[in-house]
N, CA, C and O atoms as a GROMACS GRO file, in nm:
protein
  580
    1MET      N    1   3.949   1.195  17.048
    1MET     CA    2   4.060   1.106  17.081
    1MET      C    3   4.028   0.965  17.032
    1MET      O    4   3.916   0.918  17.046
    2TYR      N    5   4.127   0.901  16.975
    2TYR     CA    6   4.108   0.766  16.925
    2TYR      C    7   4.126   0.665  17.037
    2TYR      O    8   4.202   0.686  17.130
    3SER      N    9   4.054   0.555  17.025
    3SER     CA   10   4.067   0.448  17.123
    3SER      C   11   4.107   0.320  17.050
    3SER      O   12   4.024   0.256  16.986
    4PHE      N   13   4.232   0.285  17.061
    4PHE     CA   14   4.281   0.164  16.997
    4PHE      C   15   4.287   0.053  17.099
    4PHE      O   16   4.328   0.073  17.213
    5ARG      N   17   4.245  -0.065  17.058
    5ARG     CA   18   4.247  -0.179  17.149
    5ARG      C   19   4.333  -0.290  17.090
    5ARG      O   20   4.325  -0.320  16.971
    6THR      N   21   4.412  -0.349  17.173
    6THR     CA   22   4.490  -0.464  17.132
    6THR      C   23   4.402  -0.586  17.142
    6THR      O   24   4.345  -0.614  17.248
    7ILE      N   25   4.390  -0.658  17.032
    7ILE     CA   26   4.306  -0.776  17.031
    7ILE      C   27   4.391  -0.895  17.075
    7ILE      O   28   4.494  -0.923  17.014
    8SER      N   29   4.348  -0.962  17.178
    8SER     CA   30   4.418  -1.078  17.230
    8SER      C   31   4.330  -1.201  17.210
    8SER      O   32   4.215  -1.204  17.253
    9ALA      N   33   4.385  -1.301  17.146
    9ALA     CA   34   4.309  -1.423  17.119
    9ALA      C   35   4.292  -1.504  17.247
    9ALA      O   36   4.376  -1.497  17.337
   10ASN      N   37   4.185  -1.580  17.254
   10ASN     CA   38   4.168  -1.678  17.360
   10ASN      C   39   4.112  -1.805  17.299
   10ASN      O   40   4.087  -1.810  17.178
   11LYS      N   41   4.092  -1.908  17.379
   11LYS     CA   42   4.054  -2.038  17.322
   11LYS      C   43   3.918  -2.036  17.254
   11LYS      O   44   3.889  -2.124  17.174
   12ASN      N   45   3.834  -1.937  17.285
   12ASN     CA   46   3.703  -1.927  17.221
   12ASN      C   47   3.708  -1.856  17.086
   12ASN      O   48   3.624  -1.880  17.000
   13THR      N   49   3.806  -1.769  17.067
   13THR     CA   50   3.813  -1.692  16.944
   13THR      C   51   3.913  -1.748  16.843
   13THR      O   52   3.918  -1.699  16.730
   14VAL      N   53   3.990  -1.848  16.880
   14VAL     CA   54   4.091  -1.904  16.790
   14VAL      C   55   4.025  -2.000  16.692
   14VAL      O   56   3.942  -2.083  16.730
   15THR      N   57   4.063  -1.989  16.565
   15THR     CA   58   4.017  -2.084  16.465
   15THR      C   59   4.134  -2.176  16.430
   15THR      O   60   4.235  -2.131  16.375
   16LYS      N   61   4.118  -2.302  16.462
   16LYS     CA   62   4.224  -2.400  16.436
   16LYS      C   63   4.185  -2.482  16.313
   16LYS      O   64   4.068  -2.518  16.296
   17LYS      N   65   4.283  -2.511  16.229
   17LYS     CA   66   4.258  -2.597  16.115
   17LYS      C   67   4.361  -2.710  16.114
   17LYS      O   68   4.457  -2.707  16.191
   18TRP      N   69   4.342  -2.806  16.028
   18TRP     CA   70   4.431  -2.920  16.015
   18TRP      C   71   4.514  -2.903  15.889
   18TRP      O   72   4.461  -2.872  15.783
   19VAL      N   73   4.645  -2.924  15.902
   19VAL     CA   74   4.734  -2.918  15.787
   19VAL      C   75   4.815  -3.046  15.781
   19VAL      O   76   4.841  -3.110  15.884
   20ILE      N   77   4.854  -3.083  15.660
   20ILE     CA   78   4.934  -3.204  15.642
   20ILE      C   79   5.067  -3.164  15.577
   20ILE      O   80   5.070  -3.085  15.482
   21VAL      N   81   5.176  -3.219  15.629
   21VAL     CA   82   5.310  -3.187  15.582
   21VAL      C   83   5.378  -3.317  15.540
   21VAL      O   84   5.377  -3.415  15.613
   22ASP      N   85   5.437  -3.316  15.419
   22ASP     CA   86   5.512  -3.432  15.371
   22ASP      C   87   5.659  -3.410  15.404
   22ASP      O   88   5.720  -3.313  15.357
   23ALA      N   89   5.717  -3.500  15.484
   23ALA     CA   90   5.856  -3.484  15.530
   23ALA      C   91   5.957  -3.547  15.435
   23ALA      O   92   6.077  -3.544  15.463
   24GLU      N   93   5.912  -3.603  15.325
   24GLU     CA   94   6.004  -3.674  15.235
   24GLU      C   95   6.109  -3.580  15.177
   24GLU      O   96   6.076  -3.480  15.112
   25GLY      N   97   6.236  -3.613  15.201
   25GLY     CA   98   6.347  -3.535  15.149
   25GLY      C   99   6.375  -3.406  15.223
   25GLY      O  100   6.467  -3.333  15.185
   26GLN      N  101   6.300  -3.374  15.327
   26GLN     CA  102   6.319  -3.251  15.403
   26GLN      C  103   6.432  -3.269  15.505
   26GLN      O  104   6.456  -3.380  15.552
   27ILE      N  105   6.499  -3.161  15.539
   27ILE     CA  106   6.604  -3.165  15.640
   27ILE      C  107   6.538  -3.156  15.778
   27ILE      O  108   6.452  -3.072  15.800
   28LEU      N  109   6.580  -3.243  15.869
   28LEU     CA  110   6.514  -3.261  15.998
   28LEU      C  111   6.494  -3.131  16.076
   28LEU      O  112   6.381  -3.099  16.112
   29GLY      N  113   6.599  -3.057  16.104
   29GLY     CA  114   6.588  -2.939  16.187
   29GLY      C  115   6.507  -2.828  16.125
   29GLY      O  116   6.429  -2.762  16.194
   30ARG      N  117   6.524  -2.806  15.995
   30ARG     CA  118   6.450  -2.701  15.926
   30ARG      C  119   6.300  -2.732  15.923
   30ARG      O  120   6.217  -2.644  15.943
   31LEU      N  121   6.268  -2.859  15.899
   31LEU     CA  122   6.128  -2.902  15.898
   31LEU      C  123   6.067  -2.887  16.037
   31LEU      O  124   5.955  -2.839  16.051
   32ALA      N  125   6.141  -2.929  16.139
   32ALA     CA  126   6.090  -2.923  16.276
   32ALA      C  127   6.065  -2.778  16.319
   32ALA      O  128   5.966  -2.752  16.387
   33SER      N  129   6.151  -2.685  16.279
   33SER     CA  130   6.130  -2.546  16.318
   33SER      C  131   6.010  -2.486  16.247
   33SER      O  132   5.938  -2.406  16.306
   34ARG      N  133   5.987  -2.524  16.123
   34ARG     CA  134   5.869  -2.474  16.051
   34ARG      C  135   5.740  -2.530  16.112
   34ARG      O  136   5.640  -2.459  16.123
   35ILE      N  137   5.743  -2.657  16.150
   35ILE     CA  138   5.625  -2.718  16.212
   35ILE      C  139   5.598  -2.654  16.348
   35ILE      O  140   5.482  -2.627  16.381
   36ALA      N  141   5.703  -2.629  16.426
   36ALA     CA  142   5.686  -2.564  16.556
   36ALA      C  143   5.628  -2.425  16.540
   36ALA      O  144   5.547  -2.381  16.622
   37PHE      N  145   5.667  -2.354  16.434
   37PHE     CA  146   5.615  -2.221  16.404
   37PHE      C  147   5.464  -2.227  16.380
   37PHE      O  148   5.389  -2.142  16.427
   38ILE      N  149   5.419  -2.328  16.306
   38ILE     CA  150   5.276  -2.346  16.278
   38ILE      C  151   5.202  -2.390  16.403
   38ILE      O  152   5.090  -2.343  16.428
   39LEU      N  153   5.262  -2.478  16.483
   39LEU     CA  154   5.198  -2.523  16.608
   39LEU      C  155   5.176  -2.407  16.704
   39LEU      O  156   5.074  -2.402  16.772
   40ARG      N  157   5.270  -2.315  16.711
   40ARG     CA  158   5.257  -2.198  16.798
   40ARG      C  159   5.152  -2.101  16.748
   40ARG      O  160   5.092  -2.028  16.827
   41GLY      N  161   5.129  -2.099  16.616
   41GLY     CA  162   5.033  -2.006  16.558
   41GLY      C  163   5.096  -1.875  16.516
   41GLY      O  164   5.025  -1.776  16.496
   42LYS      N  165   5.228  -1.871  16.503
   42LYS     CA  166   5.297  -1.746  16.470
   42LYS      C  167   5.271  -1.700  16.327
   42LYS      O  168   5.303  -1.587  16.292
   43HIS      N  169   5.213  -1.785  16.245
   43HIS     CA  170   5.181  -1.748  16.108
   43HIS      C  171   5.047  -1.676  16.097
   43HIS      O  172   5.009  -1.631  15.989
   44LYS      N  173   4.975  -1.665  16.208
   44LYS     CA  174   4.842  -1.603  16.208
   44LYS      C  175   4.850  -1.458  16.256
   44LYS      O  176   4.935  -1.425  16.339
   45PRO      N  177   4.763  -1.372  16.204
   45PRO     CA  178   4.767  -1.231  16.245
   45PRO      C  179   4.722  -1.209  16.390
   45PRO      O  180   4.758  -1.107  16.449
   46ASN      N  181   4.645  -1.302  16.446
   46ASN     CA  182   4.598  -1.286  16.584
   46ASN      C  183   4.680  -1.370  16.682
   46ASN      O  184   4.626  -1.419  16.782
   47TYR      N  185   4.809  -1.388  16.653
   47TYR     CA  186   4.897  -1.467  16.740
   47TYR      C  187   4.904  -1.405  16.879
   47TYR      O  188   4.926  -1.284  16.894
   48THR      N  189   4.885  -1.489  16.979
   48THR     CA  190   4.897  -1.447  17.118
   48THR      C  191   4.991  -1.546  17.186
   48THR      O  192   4.964  -1.666  17.184
   49PRO      N  193   5.101  -1.499  17.247
   49PRO     CA  194   5.203  -1.591  17.297
   49PRO      C  195   5.157  -1.690  17.403
   49PRO      O  196   5.210  -1.801  17.410
   50HIS      N  197   5.059  -1.654  17.486
   50HIS     CA  198   5.022  -1.742  17.596
   50HIS      C  199   4.898  -1.827  17.566
   50HIS      O  200   4.841  -1.887  17.657
   51VAL      N  201   4.856  -1.833  17.437
   51VAL     CA  202   4.736  -1.907  17.398
   51VAL      C  203   4.773  -2.008  17.289
   51VAL      O  204   4.857  -1.981  17.203
   52ASP      N  205   4.709  -2.124  17.293
   52ASP     CA  206   4.725  -2.225  17.188
   52ASP      C  207   4.642  -2.180  17.068
   52ASP      O  208   4.525  -2.215  17.056
   53CYS      N  209   4.704  -2.102  16.978
   53CYS     CA  210   4.631  -2.052  16.862
   53CYS      C  211   4.687  -2.111  16.732
   53CYS      O  212   4.655  -2.062  16.624
   54GLY      N  213   4.768  -2.215  16.742
   54GLY     CA  214   4.825  -2.278  16.624
   54GLY      C  215   4.732  -2.382  16.564
   54GLY      O  216   4.624  -2.408  16.615
   55ASP      N  217   4.777  -2.441  16.454
   55ASP     CA  218   4.700  -2.541  16.383
   55ASP      C  219   4.743  -2.681  16.425
   55ASP      O  220   4.849  -2.699  16.485
   56ASN      N  221   4.660  -2.780  16.393
   56ASN     CA  222   4.694  -2.920  16.414
   56ASN      C  223   4.771  -2.967  16.291
   56ASN      O  224   4.729  -2.943  16.178
   57VAL      N  225   4.884  -3.034  16.313
   57VAL     CA  226   4.973  -3.073  16.204
   57VAL      C  227   4.982  -3.224  16.196
   57VAL      O  228   5.004  -3.292  16.296
   58ILE      N  229   4.966  -3.276  16.075
   58ILE     CA  230   4.987  -3.419  16.047
   58ILE      C  231   5.112  -3.427  15.961
   58ILE      O  232   5.121  -3.361  15.858
   59VAL      N  233   5.209  -3.507  16.004
   59VAL     CA  234   5.334  -3.523  15.929
   59VAL      C  235   5.338  -3.665  15.876
   59VAL      O  236   5.326  -3.760  15.952
   60ILE      N  237   5.355  -3.679  15.744
   60ILE     CA  238   5.368  -3.811  15.684
   60ILE      C  239   5.508  -3.829  15.629
   60ILE      O  240   5.581  -3.731  15.610
   61ASN      N  241   5.547  -3.952  15.604
   61ASN     CA  242   5.679  -3.989  15.552
   61ASN      C  243   5.792  -3.943  15.645
   61ASN      O  244   5.895  -3.895  15.598
   62ALA      N  245   5.774  -3.959  15.774
   62ALA     CA  246   5.878  -3.920  15.869
   62ALA      C  247   6.001  -4.008  15.856
   62ALA      O  248   6.110  -3.969  15.898
   63ASP      N  249   5.985  -4.127  15.799
   63ASP     CA  250   6.100  -4.216  15.782
   63ASP      C  251   6.189  -4.173  15.666
   63ASP      O  252   6.297  -4.230  15.647
   64LYS      N  253   6.148  -4.075  15.587
   64LYS     CA  254   6.226  -4.028  15.473
   64LYS      C  255   6.288  -3.891  15.497
   64LYS      O  256   6.330  -3.824  15.402
   65VAL      N  257   6.294  -3.848  15.624
   65VAL     CA  258   6.355  -3.720  15.657
   65VAL      C  259   6.507  -3.733  15.650
   65VAL      O  260   6.561  -3.841  15.674
   66ARG      N  261   6.577  -3.622  15.616
   66ARG     CA  262   6.722  -3.625  15.600
   66ARG      C  263   6.792  -3.550  15.713
   66ARG      O  264   6.733  -3.462  15.776
   67VAL      N  265   6.915  -3.586  15.738
   67VAL     CA  266   7.003  -3.508  15.825
   67VAL      C  267   7.128  -3.476  15.746
   67VAL      O  268   7.166  -3.550  15.655
   68THR      N  269   7.193  -3.366  15.780
   68THR     CA  270   7.310  -3.323  15.705
   68THR      C  271   7.437  -3.357  15.782
   68THR      O  272   7.433  -3.388  15.901
   69GLY      N  273   7.547  -3.350  15.712
   69GLY     CA  274   7.678  -3.372  15.775
   69GLY      C  275   7.693  -3.512  15.830
   69GLY      O  276   7.651  -3.609  15.767
   70ARG      N  277   7.754  -3.523  15.949
   70ARG     CA  278   7.782  -3.653  16.010
   70ARG      C  279   7.682  -3.687  16.120
   70ARG      O  280   7.708  -3.773  16.204
   71LYS      N  281   7.566  -3.618  16.121
   71LYS     CA  282   7.468  -3.640  16.226
   71LYS      C  283   7.416  -3.783  16.229
   71LYS      O  284   7.385  -3.834  16.336
   72ALA      N  285   7.406  -3.847  16.115
   72ALA     CA  286   7.356  -3.985  16.110
   72ALA      C  287   7.446  -4.078  16.191
   72ALA      O  288   7.399  -4.178  16.244
   73ASP      N  289   7.575  -4.045  16.201
   73ASP     CA  290   7.668  -4.128  16.276
   73ASP      C  291   7.686  -4.080  16.420
   73ASP      O  292   7.712  -4.161  16.508
   74GLN      N  293   7.672  -3.949  16.445
   74GLN     CA  294   7.708  -3.893  16.574
   74GLN      C  295   7.592  -3.860  16.666
   74GLN      O  296   7.609  -3.857  16.787
   75LYS      N  297   7.473  -3.835  16.610
   75LYS     CA  298   7.360  -3.790  16.691
   75LYS      C  299   7.308  -3.903  16.779
   75LYS      O  300   7.293  -4.016  16.734
   76THR      N  301   7.281  -3.871  16.907
   76THR     CA  302   7.227  -3.970  16.999
   76THR      C  303   7.102  -3.916  17.067
   76THR      O  304   7.085  -3.794  17.081
   77TYR      N  305   7.017  -4.006  17.108
   77TYR     CA  306   6.895  -3.972  17.180
   77TYR      C  307   6.903  -4.034  17.319
   77TYR      O  308   6.928  -4.154  17.332
   78VAL      N  309   6.883  -3.952  17.422
   78VAL     CA  310   6.898  -3.996  17.560
   78VAL      C  311   6.762  -4.000  17.626
   78VAL      O  312   6.681  -3.908  17.610
   79ARG      N  313   6.736  -4.106  17.702
   79ARG     CA  314   6.614  -4.114  17.782
   79ARG      C  315   6.651  -4.178  17.915
   79ARG      O  316   6.760  -4.233  17.929
   80HIS      N  317   6.561  -4.170  18.011
   80HIS     CA  318   6.586  -4.229  18.142
   80HIS      C  319   6.469  -4.317  18.179
   80HIS      O  320   6.353  -4.279  18.162
   81THR      N  321   6.499  -4.435  18.231
   81THR     CA  322   6.394  -4.532  18.264
   81THR      C  323   6.320  -4.495  18.393
   81THR      O  324   6.208  -4.541  18.416
   82GLY      N  325   6.383  -4.412  18.475
   82GLY     CA  326   6.324  -4.378  18.604
   82GLY      C  327   6.387  -4.454  18.718
   82GLY      O  328   6.360  -4.426  18.835
   83TYR      N  329   6.470  -4.550  18.687
   83TYR     CA  330   6.540  -4.628  18.788
   83TYR      C  331   6.683  -4.576  18.802
   83TYR      O  332   6.736  -4.515  18.708
   84PRO      N  333   6.748  -4.600  18.916
   84PRO     CA  334   6.887  -4.558  18.932
   84PRO      C  335   6.975  -4.622  18.825
   84PRO      O  336   6.967  -4.742  18.801
   85GLY      N  337   7.059  -4.542  18.763
   85GLY     CA  338   7.146  -4.592  18.657
   85GLY      C  339   7.071  -4.626  18.530
   85GLY      O  340   7.120  -4.703  18.448
   86GLY      N  341   6.953  -4.570  18.513
   86GLY     CA  342   6.867  -4.607  18.402
   86GLY      C  343   6.876  -4.518  18.280
   86GLY      O  344   6.782  -4.512  18.201
   87GLN      N  345   6.988  -4.448  18.262
   87GLN     CA  346   7.002  -4.362  18.144
   87GLN      C  347   7.037  -4.448  18.024
   87GLN      O  348   7.132  -4.526  18.029
   88ARG      N  349   6.961  -4.434  17.917
   88ARG     CA  350   6.982  -4.512  17.796
   88ARG      C  351   7.006  -4.418  17.679
   88ARG      O  352   6.940  -4.315  17.666
   89THR      N  353   7.101  -4.454  17.593
   89THR     CA  354   7.128  -4.374  17.474
   89THR      C  355   7.109  -4.462  17.350
   89THR      O  356   7.144  -4.580  17.350
   90VAL      N  357   7.055  -4.402  17.247
   90VAL     CA  358   7.032  -4.471  17.120
   90VAL      C  359   7.082  -4.380  17.009
   90VAL      O  360   7.058  -4.259  17.012
   91GLY      N  361   7.152  -4.437  16.913
   91GLY     CA  362   7.203  -4.360  16.800
   91GLY      C  363   7.094  -4.326  16.700
   91GLY      O  364   6.985  -4.384  16.704
   92TYR      N  365   7.124  -4.233  16.611
   92TYR     CA  366   7.026  -4.188  16.512
   92TYR      C  367   6.982  -4.302  16.420
   92TYR      O  368   6.863  -4.321  16.396
   93ARG      N  369   7.078  -4.378  16.370
   93ARG     CA  370   7.044  -4.486  16.276
   93ARG      C  371   6.956  -4.593  16.342
   93ARG      O  372   6.862  -4.643  16.280
   94GLU      N  373   6.988  -4.628  16.466
   94GLU     CA  374   6.909  -4.728  16.538
   94GLU      C  375   6.768  -4.675  16.565
   94GLU      O  376   6.670  -4.749  16.553
   95MET      N  377   6.758  -4.547  16.602
   95MET     CA  378   6.627  -4.487  16.628
   95MET      C  379   6.545  -4.480  16.498
   95MET      O  380   6.424  -4.502  16.500
   96MET      N  381   6.611  -4.449  16.388
   96MET     CA  382   6.542  -4.443  16.259
   96MET      C  383   6.489  -4.580  16.219
   96MET      O  384   6.383  -4.590  16.157
   97ALA      N  385   6.562  -4.684  16.254
   97ALA     CA  386   6.517  -4.820  16.222
   97ALA      C  387   6.401  -4.863  16.312
   97ALA      O  388   6.308  -4.929  16.267
   98LYS      N  389   6.408  -4.824  16.441
   98LYS     CA  390   6.306  -4.865  16.538
   98LYS      C  391   6.181  -4.779  16.532
   98LYS      O  392   6.070  -4.831  16.513
   99ALA      N  393   6.197  -4.647  16.549
   99ALA     CA  394   6.083  -4.556  16.562
   99ALA      C  395   6.114  -4.423  16.494
   99ALA      O  396   6.151  -4.327  16.561
  100PRO      N  397   6.100  -4.416  16.362
  100PRO     CA  398   6.132  -4.291  16.292
  100PRO      C  399   6.042  -4.174  16.332
  100PRO      O  400   6.079  -4.058  16.315
  101GLU      N  401   5.923  -4.204  16.383
  101GLU     CA  402   5.832  -4.098  16.425
  101GLU      C  403   5.889  -4.020  16.543
  101GLU      O  404   5.871  -3.899  16.552
  102ARG      N  405   5.957  -4.091  16.633
  102ARG     CA  406   6.010  -4.027  16.754
  102ARG      C  407   6.119  -3.926  16.722
  102ARG      O  408   6.135  -3.828  16.796
  103ILE      N  409   6.194  -3.947  16.616
  103ILE     CA  410   6.300  -3.853  16.578
  103ILE      C  411   6.241  -3.716  16.549
  103ILE      O  412   6.286  -3.615  16.602
  104LEU      N  413   6.139  -3.713  16.465
  104LEU     CA  414   6.077  -3.586  16.430
  104LEU      C  415   5.998  -3.529  16.546
  104LEU      O  416   5.996  -3.407  16.566
  105THR      N  417   5.932  -3.614  16.624
  105THR     CA  418   5.855  -3.567  16.739
  105THR      C  419   5.945  -3.498  16.840
  105THR      O  420   5.911  -3.391  16.891
  106GLU      N  421   6.060  -3.558  16.871
  106GLU     CA  422   6.153  -3.498  16.968
  106GLU      C  423   6.214  -3.369  16.915
  106GLU      O  424   6.238  -3.276  16.992
  107ALA      N  425   6.240  -3.363  16.784
  107ALA     CA  426   6.294  -3.240  16.725
  107ALA      C  427   6.193  -3.126  16.736
  107ALA      O  428   6.231  -3.012  16.765
  108ILE      N  429   6.066  -3.156  16.712
  108ILE     CA  430   5.962  -3.054  16.721
  108ILE      C  431   5.942  -3.011  16.866
  108ILE      O  432   5.932  -2.891  16.894
  109LYS      N  433   5.937  -3.108  16.959
  109LYS     CA  434   5.920  -3.075  17.101
  109LYS      C  435   6.033  -2.987  17.152
  109LYS      O  436   6.011  -2.899  17.235
  110GLY      N  437   6.153  -3.009  17.102
  110GLY     CA  438   6.267  -2.929  17.144
  110GLY      C  439   6.258  -2.784  17.101
  110GLY      O  440   6.327  -2.698  17.156
  111MET      N  441   6.174  -2.755  17.001
  111MET     CA  442   6.160  -2.619  16.950
  111MET      C  443   6.035  -2.549  17.003
  111MET      O  444   6.005  -2.436  16.962
  112LEU      N  445   5.963  -2.614  17.092
  112LEU     CA  446   5.846  -2.554  17.154
  112LEU      C  447   5.884  -2.501  17.292
  112LEU      O  448   5.988  -2.539  17.345
  113PRO      N  449   5.804  -2.414  17.352
  113PRO     CA  450   5.836  -2.362  17.485
  113PRO      C  451   5.844  -2.474  17.589
  113PRO      O  452   5.771  -2.573  17.581
  114LYS      N  453   5.932  -2.456  17.687
  114LYS     CA  454   5.949  -2.556  17.792
  114LYS      C  455   5.859  -2.522  17.910
  114LYS      O  456   5.907  -2.491  18.018
  115ASN      N  457   5.728  -2.527  17.889
  115ASN     CA  458   5.632  -2.498  17.995
  115ASN      C  459   5.501  -2.572  17.966
  115ASN      O  460   5.496  -2.657  17.877
  116ARG      N  461   5.398  -2.539  18.040
  116ARG     CA  462   5.268  -2.605  18.025
  116ARG      C  463   5.211  -2.589  17.884
  116ARG      O  464   5.155  -2.683  17.828
  117LEU      N  465   5.227  -2.469  17.829
  117LEU     CA  466   5.176  -2.444  17.694
  117LEU      C  467   5.250  -2.528  17.591
  117LEU      O  468   5.189  -2.581  17.498
  118GLY      N  469   5.381  -2.540  17.607
  118GLY     CA  470   5.460  -2.621  17.514
  118GLY      C  471   5.418  -2.767  17.516
  118GLY      O  472   5.412  -2.831  17.411
  119ARG      N  473   5.390  -2.819  17.634
  119ARG     CA  474   5.344  -2.958  17.644
  119ARG      C  475   5.208  -2.974  17.579
  119ARG      O  476   5.179  -3.078  17.518
  120ARG      N  477   5.123  -2.873  17.591
  120ARG     CA  478   4.991  -2.875  17.529
  120ARG      C  479   5.002  -2.867  17.377
  120ARG      O  480   4.930  -2.937  17.305
  121LEU      N  481   5.092  -2.783  17.327
  121LEU     CA  482   5.112  -2.769  17.184
  121LEU      C  483   5.168  -2.896  17.121
  121LEU      O  484   5.137  -2.928  17.006
  122ALA      N  485   5.249  -2.970  17.197
  122ALA     CA  486   5.309  -3.094  17.145
  122ALA      C  487   5.203  -3.200  17.116
  122ALA      O  488   5.229  -3.293  17.039
  123THR      N  489   5.086  -3.189  17.175
  123THR     CA  490   4.980  -3.286  17.148
  123THR      C  491   4.908  -3.256  17.016
  123THR      O  492   4.826  -3.336  16.972
  124ASN      N  493   4.936  -3.141  16.954
  124ASN     CA  494   4.870  -3.103  16.830
  124ASN      C  495   4.943  -3.152  16.705
  124ASN      O  496   4.902  -3.119  16.593
  125VAL      N  497   5.049  -3.228  16.722
  125VAL     CA  498   5.120  -3.281  16.606
  125VAL      C  499   5.109  -3.433  16.606
  125VAL      O  500   5.124  -3.498  16.710
  126ARG      N  501   5.082  -3.489  16.489
  126ARG     CA  502   5.075  -3.634  16.472
  126ARG      C  503   5.174  -3.673  16.364
  126ARG      O  504   5.168  -3.621  16.252
  127VAL      N  505   5.266  -3.763  16.397
  127VAL     CA  506   5.373  -3.800  16.305
  127VAL      C  507   5.356  -3.946  16.265
  127VAL      O  508   5.334  -4.032  16.349
  128PHE      N  509   5.365  -3.972  16.134
  128PHE     CA  510   5.349  -4.108  16.081
  128PHE      C  511   5.465  -4.140  15.989
  128PHE      O  512   5.512  -4.055  15.914
  129ALA      N  513   5.513  -4.266  15.996
  129ALA     CA  514   5.629  -4.308  15.918
  129ALA      C  515   5.595  -4.320  15.769
  129ALA      O  516   5.677  -4.285  15.685
  130GLY      N  517   5.478  -4.368  15.737
  130GLY     CA  518   5.440  -4.386  15.597
  130GLY      C  519   5.349  -4.275  15.548
  130GLY      O  520   5.342  -4.167  15.608
  131THR      N  521   5.279  -4.304  15.438
  131THR     CA  522   5.189  -4.204  15.381
  131THR      C  523   5.047  -4.215  15.437
  131THR      O  524   4.967  -4.123  15.421
  132GLU      N  525   5.016  -4.326  15.502
  132GLU     CA  526   4.881  -4.348  15.555
  132GLU      C  527   4.865  -4.279  15.690
  132GLU      O  528   4.956  -4.281  15.773
  133HIS      N  529   4.748  -4.217  15.711
  133HIS     CA  530   4.717  -4.157  15.840
  133HIS      C  531   4.566  -4.167  15.862
  133HIS      O  532   4.490  -4.165  15.766
  134PRO      N  533   4.521  -4.177  15.989
  134PRO     CA  534   4.378  -4.194  16.018
  134PRO      C  535   4.301  -4.063  16.033
  134PRO      O  536   4.192  -4.064  16.091
  135HIS      N  537   4.353  -3.952  15.983
  135HIS     CA  538   4.289  -3.822  16.006
  135HIS      C  539   4.230  -3.763  15.878
  135HIS      O  540   4.224  -3.641  15.863
  136ALA      N  541   4.186  -3.848  15.786
  136ALA     CA  542   4.127  -3.799  15.661
  136ALA      C  543   3.995  -3.727  15.686
  136ALA      O  544   3.957  -3.639  15.608
  137ALA      N  545   3.924  -3.762  15.792
  137ALA     CA  546   3.794  -3.701  15.822
  137ALA      C  547   3.808  -3.553  15.856
  137ALA      O  548   3.710  -3.479  15.846
  138GLN      N  549   3.927  -3.509  15.898
  138GLN     CA  550   3.947  -3.369  15.934
  138GLN      C  551   3.971  -3.281  15.810
  138GLN      O  552   3.984  -3.159  15.822
  139ASN      N  553   3.977  -3.343  15.691
  139ASN     CA  554   4.004  -3.272  15.565
  139ASN      C  555   4.126  -3.180  15.577
  139ASN      O  556   4.113  -3.058  15.564
  140PRO      N  557   4.244  -3.238  15.601
  140PRO     CA  558   4.363  -3.153  15.619
  140PRO      C  559   4.403  -3.083  15.489
  140PRO      O  560   4.390  -3.138  15.379
  141GLU      N  561   4.452  -2.962  15.506
  141GLU     CA  562   4.499  -2.883  15.393
  141GLU      C  563   4.648  -2.913  15.374
  141GLU      O  564   4.724  -2.913  15.471
  142VAL      N  565   4.691  -2.939  15.251
  142VAL     CA  566   4.830  -2.972  15.223
  142VAL      C  567   4.914  -2.846  15.233
  142VAL      O  568   4.880  -2.742  15.176
  143LEU      N  569   5.025  -2.857  15.307
  143LEU     CA  570   5.114  -2.743  15.329
  143LEU      C  571   5.249  -2.778  15.270
  143LEU      O  572   5.311  -2.877  15.310
  144ASN      N  573   5.296  -2.699  15.175
  144ASN     CA  574   5.425  -2.723  15.110
  144ASN      C  575   5.528  -2.624  15.163
  144ASN      O  576   5.502  -2.504  15.173
  145PHE      N  577   5.646  -2.676  15.197
  145PHE     CA  578   5.756  -2.590  15.241
  145PHE      C  579   5.856  -2.576  15.131
  145PHE      O  580   5.957  -2.508  15.147
   0.00000   0.00000   0.00000
C-alpha cells in the first residue's frame, strides 16, 4: 500500500525572496492583484493558505501607475480620524499628488485576506514613489509583468 503525505509549509520551511516590481505605466488594479498573488505565495508549489509563504515585494515608480476610465475623477479614499464626525474623503488626484504610495498600498491591502494573516502579509510590501529604494542589500530579483 502506498503512503502519500500532503506537504504543508510552515514558517521554518518557507523560502522567502525579495522581488522588485516597476509600476510605471501599469494599471492599478491589475498590478495590485498580481502583487497580492505574490505576497500570498500562490505562485509557489508549496503554497499553504494559512502560512506566510509569499515573497517580499518592493514596488518602485508608484507615482506613474495608471487608472482606466473615469476613476481619476470619481475614485475616493475614505479614512476616519477616530473622533466623532471624523470621516474624511480624498479624491484620487489629490491622493496622487500628496501620497502616491498610499494608493497602491491600499489597493494591495484590499486584495489580501481580511484577517491576522492578511495584516501580516501587508507588511511584506514596500512601495516607493520614485526609482530609489533602500533595499539594495537584499539583492531583489526584477519581476516583469
